[in-house]
C-alpha positions in Angstrom: 109.5 105.4 68.7 108.8 103.5 72.0 110.0 99.9 72.1 108.5 97.0 74.0 111.6 97.0 76.3 111.0 100.7 77.1 107.4 100.0 78.0 108.4 97.0 80.1 111.1 99.0 82.0 108.8 102.0 82.4 106.0 99.8 83.9 108.4 98.1 86.3 109.6 101.5 87.5 106.1 102.8 87.8 105.0 99.9 89.9 108.1 100.1 92.1 107.5 103.8 92.7 103.8 103.2 93.5 104.7 100.5 96.0 107.3 102.7 97.7 104.9 105.6 97.8 102.2 103.5 99.5 104.7 102.0 102.0 105.8 105.5 102.9 102.2 106.6 103.4 101.4 103.6 105.5 104.4 104.1 107.8 103.8 107.8 108.6 103.9 108.8 112.2 100.3 110.0 112.3 98.8 106.5 112.7 98.1 105.4 116.2 99.9 102.3 117.6 96.6 100.7 118.6 94.7 101.5 115.4 95.9 98.4 113.5 97.7 100.5 110.9 95.7 101.0 107.8 96.0 100.7 104.2 97.2 103.6 102.0 94.6 105.5 100.0 97.2 106.3 97.3 96.0 104.9 93.9 97.8 107.2 91.5 101.2 108.8 91.2 103.2 111.0 88.9 105.3 108.7 86.7 109.1 108.4 87.1 110.9 111.2 85.2 113.6 108.8 83.9 111.2 107.9 81.1 109.8 110.1 78.3 106.2 111.1 78.1 105.9 108.8 75.0 106.4 105.8 77.2 103.5 106.7 79.5 101.3 107.6 76.5 102.1 104.2 75.0 101.3 102.4 78.3 97.9 104.2 78.4 97.3 103.2 74.8 98.0 99.6 75.7 95.6 99.7 78.7 98.3 99.0 81.3 98.0 102.5 82.8 95.2 105.1 82.9 95.4 108.8 83.2 94.2 110.5 86.3 94.0 114.2 86.9 96.8 116.6 86.4 99.7 114.3 85.3 98.9 111.4 87.6 98.6 107.8 86.4 97.2 104.6 87.9 97.6 100.9 87.0 94.9 99.5 84.8 91.9 101.1 83.1 89.2 103.0 85.0 85.7 101.8 84.3 83.7 104.7 82.9 86.6 107.1 83.4 89.4 108.5 81.3 91.7 106.0 79.6 
């Protein structure tokens, strides 16, 4: 049984990992110094392993996350896509 507290902690960990993954992508060396940087194209990640699959399934059921391909998740629900 997944509690509301489990979902809250799982969502917080997911958002933190997504933020760090995007920052890491944006700060890579391949970007030119005069290019103005650029935003990350990362929209989905694999969820943190500290939480069980039940937590991620519950967050999808609640509409806070949506499934992407092959074990990846993204924040929110995709329009016309998988939920």
